[in-house]
N, C-alpha and C positions, 0 to 999 in steps of 0.2 A: 508494499501499500503506499502511495507515495503523497504527501503530503504538499509535494513543490509546485505547483502550478506553474505554466507558462502562459507571457501577457504579450500579447503582440499591444509593439509599441509604435503609439497615434502620432498625428501628426505635432500634436499638444504637446506630448512627453517627449517627440524632438524639440519642441522650444523652451519647450521650461528646462531639459537638462542643459542645453544648450548656452542658455541665459545664464545654468548655478555655476552654468565651465566658466563662462564670462567675468561673470561678476568675482567669481574666486578667482583666477587669472589675473585682476584690474586689484586685488585687493593682495594679492601674494608680492608682484612685482616693488612692490616700493620697498617690500623684505630680504628683497633676494637684491637687490641692486644697495642697500644700507652694508649686507654682507659681503654684496661683491669687491664694494672702496674697500670696507675696510679689515683689506686682504692685498689692497691692490699699495705699488711704492709708491710714494710721495712724491716721488719724481716722476714719471711718466701721468700721472692724475692730470686728465681735464676736468676744471670743473662748469658740469653742467650738459656735460657730456655724458651720453644713458651708453651705457654698455652692463654685460650679466656676467662675463668673464677676464679679467685683468688681463694687464697685459703683460706684467712684469708682477709674478708674483711674491706679496712682503709682510714681516711679521710683528713689523716696528709698531703695527701703531697702539699693535696689544704693550709691545714688550717696552712703549713709552708711558703706557696706558695705571701697570703691574709697577712698575717701578713708585710714580708717583705715591706719594700720602694721601692722594684725594679719592684714590679712591678704595681702596683702607680703612680712613677714615668713613665714604658712605655706604661702602658693606659691614661694620658693624653698626650705622645709625638703622638699616634697611634693618637686621638682626635685633635692633634690641626693641624697634620700635614692633616687630612683626609677631614676637614672642610673647612679650613686654603686653601686647595692645592684645593679642588673641586669648594668652595669660585670663586678663581682666574681662574681656568678654564675657567670655563662657560663664566665668563666678558670676555677675550679677547680672546678665541674658537668665541664668536659670532660675539665681534668686529669683526674680523679678516673676516669672514664670511660676515657679512653685509655686508662691506665695499668693498672684491672683488663682493655681487652678485649687484655693482652697473657698469650699464655699461658704465656713461660718468669717472670711476677714471683712470688718470691717471696713468699706467705701472702694469696696471690689468692684462696684460698682460703673463706679467715677473713675475710677483709673483704668482698666479696663476701658468707660470710653475716651479718657485721654491719647491710648498709645493707641487703638486703632481712630484717631486721628490725626496723629500724625501720623498715621498711612497716607490719608488721603490733601492733607495740606503738610505743604513745606515751606518752613521761615525767612530760608534760602542763607544763602551764605557771609549774606553781611549781621543779623542777628549773636549769627557763632564766632565773626571776628571781634565784637562790643564784649563778647562775655570773652573769653581769651584771653583780650584787653584790660579788659573788669580786673583778671585774677592774674596777671603780671605774667602770665603765660608762652608771651610772645617771647617764639625761637626760641623755644627748648621743646621735647623731645615730646613731654603733657601734651601741649598744644594737641597734637598729634594723635595722641590715643585717647584725652578723653574725647572730641569730639568723637569718635567712632566706637564707644563707648558699647553703646548698643545702639539699636533702631526694635524701633515697634514690628518689624518685621517676623526679625530673631524672637521675638517673644513674643508672639500669636501661634508663632512651625512649634517654640518646645513646650509651650500651653498644651496644643491642640497633643501634643503629644505627651503631654506629662497625663493628660486626660482619658489618655485614650489605655494609659496601664493598669491594672484592677487593684482594688484597694485593698486586696489583701499583703499583695508584694512591698509596699508601705510598714502594713504595721509585723512583720517579718520583715524586716531592716530593724525595725525599730525592741524587738522585741532581743533581735540579735545583737545594736549595740547596748543595748542594755547588759547582757549578757555580757561581752568585749568591756564595760565598765565594771564589772564586777567583777573581773578575774585579771584587771591589772589595780583594783584597792583596793 
């Protein structure tokens, strides 16, 4: 028994695939060009000239980048903001989503309404800048981390996941934690 059915390609399919291939090529060529220029010897590089394969190959650009401190500093900054930001994002998002799953939490509907409101309306970049300026965080990593600490979409997705878990799972975790505290005390 075969589950594969062959379908004859229609003219519409050919047009659709042709358009997708064309758009893909248009999207990929700039990346290929930059990649090619990065391996081109600076002596033979011609600005505004388009070529996909360098006339003379060279690793000078990569050697220069790796010898400067600015690349290493940028890499350290990126890693710091990514690691710290991700850890804090998970902690804050899961904490808020967990609190919103509790039916008896005071102000739950109001807070959930605020979270949903942020999904629909975005204040923009100016209020974020004003907040960062008032907190004296300009030119600091925390300006990047705090602005991306959480968002409404993450909270709603995590809350939906936690709502799907059976209540017995939380009860078992509480009992397990009580046993662990009793053993260590």
